[in-house]
C-alpha positions in Angstrom: 0.0 0.0 0.0 1.4 3.4 -1.0 1.5 6.5 1.0 1.7 9.7 -1.0 2.6 13.2 0.2 2.5 16.4 -1.9 4.6 19.5 -1.4 5.4 22.7 -3.2 2.1 24.5 -3.3 1.8 28.2 -2.5 0.7 31.6 -3.8 2.0 33.0 -7.0 1.1 35.8 -9.4 -0.1 35.0 -12.9 2.9 34.2 -15.1 4.8 32.7 -12.2 5.9 29.2 -11.6 5.7 26.4 -9.0 7.1 23.0 -8.8 5.1 20.4 -7.0 6.5 17.1 -5.7 4.9 13.9 -4.8 6.8 11.5 -2.6 5.7 7.9 -2.3 6.5 5.3 0.3 5.4 1.8 1.3 5.6 0.2 -2.1 7.5 -0.5 -5.3 6.7 2.6 -7.2 7.9 1.0 -10.5 4.6 -0.8 -10.5 2.5 2.3 -10.4 1.4 5.0 -12.8 1.1 8.4 -11.1 -1.2 11.2 -11.8 -1.7 14.8 -10.8 -5.2 16.1 -10.3 -6.7 19.4 -9.1 -9.9 20.5 -7.6 -11.3 24.0 -7.2 -14.2 24.9 -4.9 -17.5 23.8 -6.4 -15.7 22.0 -9.2 -15.1 18.3 -10.1 -11.7 16.9 -9.7 -9.9 16.9 -13.0 -6.8 15.3 -14.4 -3.8 17.6 -14.9 -1.0 15.3 -15.9 0.0 11.7 -15.6 3.0 9.5 -16.2 3.5 5.8 -16.8 5.5 3.4 -14.7 8.9 4.2 -16.3 8.1 7.6 -17.6 7.8 6.7 -21.2 4.2 7.9 -21.6 2.8 11.2 -20.3 -0.5 13.0 -20.8 -1.6 16.5 -20.1 -4.9 18.3 -19.9 -5.4 20.5 -22.9 -5.5 23.6 -20.7 -1.9 23.0 -19.4 -0.1 21.7 -22.5 3.0 23.7 -23.2 3.1 25.1 -19.7 3.4 22.0 -17.4 5.8 19.2 -17.4 5.8 16.0 -15.4 8.7 13.7 -14.5 9.5 10.8 -12.2 12.4 9.3 -10.4 11.7 5.8 -9.3 14.9 5.7 -7.3 13.9 8.7 -5.2 10.3 7.7 -5.3 9.2 11.1 -6.5 7.0 12.5 -9.2 7.3 16.2 -9.9 5.0 18.6 -11.7 6.7 21.7 -13.0 4.1 24.5 -13.6 5.1 27.5 -15.6 3.2 30.5 -16.8 0.5 30.0 -14.2 -3.0 31.4 -14.8 -5.8 32.2 -12.3 -7.7 29.2 -13.6 -4.9 26.9 -12.3 -5.9 27.7 -8.8 -7.0 24.6 -6.8 -6.0 21.9 -4.4 -3.5 19.6 -6.2 -3.4 15.9 -5.5 -1.1 13.2 -6.6 -2.5 9.7 -7.0 -1.2 6.3 -7.9 -2.6 2.9 -9.0 -0.8 -0.3 -9.8 -0.5 -0.8 -13.6 0.2 -3.9 -15.5 1.3 -1.8 -18.5 4.6 -0.1 -18.6 3.4 2.5 -21.1 -0.1 3.5 -19.9 -1.1 6.7 -18.2 -4.6 7.8 -17.3 -6.0 11.3 -16.6 -9.2 9.9 -15.1 -9.4 10.1 -11.3 -11.6 7.1 -11.2 -8.7 4.9 -12.3 -6.6 5.7 -9.2 -6.6 4.0 -5.8 -4.0 5.8 -3.6 -4.3 9.5 -3.0 -2.3 12.2 -1.2 -3.9 14.8 1.0 -3.3 17.6 -1.5 -1.4 20.9 -1.6 -3.0 24.3 -2.3 -2.0 26.3 -5.3 -3.4 29.8 -5.5 -2.9 32.2 -8.5 -3.9 35.8 -7.9 -3.7 39.0 -9.9 
């Protein structure tokens, strides 16, 4: 069973950047695909980015393409989300999530596919 902890959230002005980190423990992370999700007040949780077991496959929400990047280090048990050129609509509570995957090149942006979740880190973009 995995335990996930997010870090790196904060307040930033539009156009700024943040780097979020997800640290996993309690399992062999090589077996898990990892996703980043966000949820704003009154909104449904949405997929932001995800990465396959070995990092060979990544997906991004259309709204963040070209601005966000995702990477993983299976030795350090971390998955990072670099967020550049932040916009007010990026505001929300960001969660990392994991689920065991039998495929080495599959990554899902659907929160329903994930089993283990962190507690979230708040990202606020203000003008």
